[in-house]
TORMIVEX-817232 format. One record per residue (C-alpha): residue in one letter; x, y, z. Coordinates in nm, 2 decimals, padded with zeros to 4 digits. Layout:
REM residues N
[A,[X,Y,Z]] ...
//
This chain:
REM residues 256
[M,[00.00,00.00,00.00]] [E,[00.13,00.35,-00.09]] [N,[00.30,00.54,00.19]] [S,[00.28,00.23,00.42]] [V,[00.58,00.23,00.66]] [I,[00.49,-00.10,00.84]] [V,[00.29,-00.39,00.69]] [A,[00.24,-00.71,00.88]] [R,[00.02,-01.00,00.76]] [N,[-00.07,-01.30,00.97]] [L,[00.20,-01.21,01.22]] [S,[00.22,-01.49,01.48]] [K,[00.47,-01.59,01.74]] [T,[00.48,-01.90,01.96]] [Y,[00.71,-01.99,02.25]] [T,[00.57,-02.26,02.47]] [E,[00.23,-02.09,02.40]] [T,[00.10,-01.85,02.14]] [V,[00.20,-01.49,02.21]] [L,[00.08,-01.33,01.89]] [K,[-00.19,-01.47,01.67]] [N,[-00.25,-01.36,01.31]] [I,[-00.18,-00.99,01.36]] [D,[-00.25,-00.77,01.06]] [L,[-00.10,-00.42,01.06]] [T,[-00.08,-00.14,00.81]] [I,[00.08,00.18,00.94]] [R,[00.12,00.48,00.71]] [Q,[00.38,00.75,00.70]] [G,[00.33,01.03,00.95]] [E,[00.10,00.84,01.18]] [I,[00.13,00.81,01.56]] [I,[00.01,00.47,01.66]] [G,[-00.09,00.40,02.02]] [Y,[-00.04,00.03,02.08]] [I,[-00.19,-00.09,02.41]] [G,[-00.29,-00.40,02.60]] [P,[-00.26,-00.58,02.93]] [N,[00.07,-00.72,03.06]] [G,[00.15,-01.03,02.86]] [A,[-00.07,-00.93,02.57]] [G,[00.22,-00.94,02.32]] [K,[00.30,-00.56,02.29]] [S,[00.68,-00.59,02.34]] [T,[00.70,-00.90,02.13]] [T,[00.54,-00.72,01.84]] [I,[00.79,-00.43,01.87]] [K,[01.09,-00.66,01.90]] [I,[00.97,-00.84,01.58]] [L,[00.91,-00.51,01.39]] [T,[01.26,-00.38,01.50]] [G,[01.44,-00.70,01.39]] [I,[01.53,-00.81,01.74]] [I,[01.33,-01.13,01.72]] [P,[01.39,-01.29,01.38]] [D,[01.19,-01.61,01.44]] [F,[00.82,-01.56,01.37]] [D,[00.54,-01.67,01.13]] [G,[00.38,-01.44,00.88]] [D,[00.52,-01.16,00.66]] [V,[00.65,-00.82,00.78]] [T,[00.79,-00.53,00.59]] [V,[00.93,-00.22,00.75]] [L,[01.01,00.09,00.54]] [G,[00.96,-00.14,00.24]] [L,[01.22,-00.39,00.35]] [D,[01.16,-00.75,00.46]] [I,[01.24,-00.75,00.83]] [R,[01.33,-01.12,00.82]] [K,[01.58,-01.08,00.53]] [Q,[01.71,-00.73,00.58]] [P,[01.70,-00.66,00.96]] [V,[02.03,-00.46,00.96]] [E,[01.91,-00.23,00.68]] [V,[01.59,-00.17,00.87]] [K,[01.78,-00.09,01.20]] [K,[01.98,00.17,01.02]] [Q,[01.67,00.37,00.96]] [I,[01.47,00.33,01.28]] [G,[01.49,00.44,01.64]] [Y,[01.40,00.22,01.93]] [I,[01.35,00.34,02.29]] [P,[01.26,00.06,02.53]] [E,[01.15,00.09,02.89]] [N,[01.45,-00.09,03.03]] [A,[01.77,-00.10,02.83]] [A,[02.12,-00.19,02.93]] [L,[02.32,00.13,02.92]] [Y,[02.70,00.11,02.94]] [D,[02.67,00.30,03.26]] [T,[03.04,00.33,03.33]] [L,[03.04,00.57,03.03]] [T,[02.93,00.93,03.05]] [P,[02.63,01.05,02.85]] [L,[02.85,01.21,02.60]] [E,[03.07,00.90,02.56]] [Y,[02.76,00.68,02.52]] [L,[02.60,00.91,02.26]] [Y,[02.94,00.93,02.07]] [F,[02.93,00.55,02.06]] [I,[02.56,00.54,01.94]] [G,[02.64,00.80,01.67]] [Q,[02.93,00.60,01.54]] [L,[02.71,00.29,01.52]] [Y,[02.49,00.49,01.28]] [K,[02.81,00.61,01.10]] [M,[02.74,00.98,01.19]] [D,[03.01,01.24,01.16]] [L,[03.16,01.28,01.51]] [T,[03.14,01.66,01.49]] [V,[02.77,01.63,01.42]] [V,[02.73,01.39,01.70]] [D,[02.91,01.62,01.94]] [K,[02.69,01.92,01.86]] [K,[02.37,01.72,01.86]] [A,[02.45,01.54,02.19]] [K,[02.54,01.85,02.38]] [D,[02.23,02.04,02.25]] [L,[01.99,01.75,02.33]] [L,[02.14,01.69,02.67]] [E,[02.09,02.06,02.75]] [L,[01.72,02.04,02.63]] [F,[01.67,01.75,02.87]] [E,[01.85,01.94,03.15]] [L,[02.14,01.70,03.16]] [S,[02.42,01.94,03.06]] [E,[02.58,01.95,03.40]] [H,[02.59,01.57,03.41]] [R,[02.72,01.51,03.06]] [D,[03.07,01.41,03.18]] [S,[02.94,01.21,03.49]] [R,[02.95,00.83,03.49]] [M,[02.59,00.70,03.45]] [T,[02.63,00.46,03.74]] [T,[02.51,00.74,03.96]] [F,[02.21,00.83,03.74]] [S,[01.84,00.80,03.85]] [K,[01.59,00.60,03.64]] [G,[01.46,00.92,03.49]] [M,[01.81,01.05,03.39]] [R,[01.89,00.72,03.22]] [Q,[01.56,00.73,03.03]] [K,[01.64,01.08,02.90]] [V,[01.98,00.95,02.77]] [L,[01.79,00.65,02.60]] [L,[01.55,00.90,02.44]] [I,[01.83,01.10,02.30]] [A,[02.01,00.79,02.18]] [G,[01.70,00.66,02.00]] [M,[01.65,00.98,01.81]] [I,[02.00,01.14,01.76]] [H,[02.03,00.99,01.41]] [N,[01.69,01.15,01.31]] [P,[01.52,00.82,01.22]] [A,[01.23,00.79,00.98]] [L,[01.04,00.55,01.21]] [L,[01.05,00.56,01.59]] [F,[00.94,00.27,01.82]] [L,[00.88,00.37,02.18]] [D,[00.80,00.10,02.45]] [E,[00.70,00.28,02.78]] [P,[00.93,00.58,02.69]] [L,[00.80,00.80,02.98]] [S,[00.90,00.56,03.25]] [G,[01.07,00.75,03.54]] [L,[01.05,01.09,03.37]] [D,[00.95,01.41,03.57]] [A,[00.65,01.61,03.46]] [N,[00.84,01.87,03.26]] [A,[01.02,01.59,03.06]] [V,[00.69,01.42,02.99]] [I,[00.55,01.74,02.85]] [L,[00.86,01.79,02.64]] [V,[00.85,01.44,02.50]] [K,[00.49,01.47,02.41]] [E,[00.56,01.79,02.22]] [I,[00.86,01.64,02.05]] [L,[00.65,01.35,01.93]] [S,[00.38,01.59,01.80]] [Q,[00.64,01.79,01.60]] [L,[00.81,01.47,01.47]] [K,[00.47,01.36,01.33]] [H,[00.43,01.70,01.16]] [A,[00.77,01.65,01.01]] [G,[00.65,01.33,00.85]] [K,[00.80,01.08,01.09]] [T,[00.61,00.77,01.19]] [I,[00.58,00.68,01.56]] [F,[00.48,00.34,01.71]] [Y,[00.40,00.41,02.07]] [S,[00.33,00.14,02.34]] [S,[00.24,00.25,02.69]] [H,[00.01,00.18,02.99]] [L,[-00.05,00.56,03.03]] [M,[-00.39,00.57,02.87]] [D,[-00.43,00.95,02.89]] [V,[-00.11,01.01,02.70]] [V,[-00.20,00.75,02.43]] [E,[-00.54,00.91,02.40]] [K,[-00.40,01.26,02.35]] [I,[-00.11,01.19,02.11]] [S,[-00.23,00.90,01.89]] [D,[-00.39,00.93,01.54]] [R,[-00.49,00.57,01.57]] [I,[-00.51,00.33,01.87]] [I,[-00.46,-00.05,01.84]] [I,[-00.56,-00.27,02.14]] [I,[-00.42,-00.62,02.17]] [N,[-00.53,-00.88,02.42]] [K,[-00.40,-01.23,02.46]] [G,[-00.20,-01.20,02.14]] [E,[-00.50,-01.09,01.92]] [M,[-00.59,-00.75,01.79]] [I,[-00.93,-00.66,01.93]] [A,[-00.96,-00.29,01.82]] [N,[-00.80,-00.07,01.56]] [G,[-00.92,00.29,01.50]] [T,[-00.92,00.65,01.60]] [F,[-01.03,00.73,01.95]] [A,[-01.37,00.85,01.81]] [E,[-01.41,00.51,01.63]] [L,[-01.32,00.32,01.95]] [N,[-01.56,00.54,02.15]] [A,[-01.84,00.42,01.92]] [Q,[-01.77,00.06,02.04]] [A,[-01.74,00.14,02.41]] [T,[-01.82,00.49,02.53]] [G,[-01.60,00.68,02.77]] [S,[-01.23,00.75,02.83]] [L,[-00.97,00.54,02.67]] [E,[-00.92,00.37,03.01]] [K,[-01.29,00.27,03.02]] [I,[-01.29,00.16,02.66]] [F,[-00.98,-00.05,02.72]] [T,[-01.14,-00.21,03.03]] [D,[-01.46,-00.28,02.84]] [L,[-01.29,-00.43,02.54]] [T,[-01.04,-00.64,02.73]] [G,[-01.32,-00.78,02.96]] [N,[-01.15,-00.68,03.29]] [R,[-01.42,-00.49,03.49]] [E,[-01.31,-00.60,03.83]] [H,[-01.09,-00.30,03.92]] [A,[-01.35,-00.14,04.16]] [S,[-01.42,-00.46,04.35]] [A,[-01.05,-00.55,04.36]] [A,[-00.97,-00.20,04.50]] [G,[-01.25,-00.24,04.76]] [H,[-01.11,-00.58,04.87]] [F,[-00.76,-00.42,04.89]] [I,[-00.90,-00.15,05.13]] [D,[-01.08,-00.42,05.33]] [V,[-00.76,-00.61,05.38]] [L,[-00.58,-00.30,05.49]] [K,[-00.85,-00.23,05.75]] [S,[-00.85,-00.59,05.88]] 
//
């Protein structure tokens, strides 16, 4: 399909049990896709397949017009990936780590130096740019990961719980960055449990449950299936309506 950045047909993945079952995706250039589901639904597995991290799967997947199974390195050159938990080389400083990432993408070191310093300043990390990351908080590490995932200006960006550990100002900044990247023609695949953020930034929302896609549409279209906030729609469509009673039982246990 014209302008399709990601196309997946009958995407399935099985370990000891089926994790993904016949997922069909078509994602167009310039879209922000919100990809949500309960824990264990298959969200991270989907992302790891689409980014070429997991090569063993059933079905057909093309990313940026390339077969992810046959050309994973070519795909990786053109995408950015920001996971919730990544292993930083934390004996390095942020600058050293970003120089390393820039060289992986074959960027000119002068360009990397300027970009790294400017982006660290934007994320209020300038004074820590020469500090070893062993001392960094979760939020500081996440800021470095965000910069590392975007420093090469990728055409397609995958984010898996990218706001984990960030302070309020950084969350607002990241949301604005994503909005402006979209307007610049970038495509963003965004997975998160933060329903309010997904609702606000996504052009289209995909809900996955037990390895199967159960909803795919704009917030308005999903709202026609189950009225309310995205959180309520998610609860209705995934069939888990026990939160209130579970919370009540929790309080009863505390009182006992």
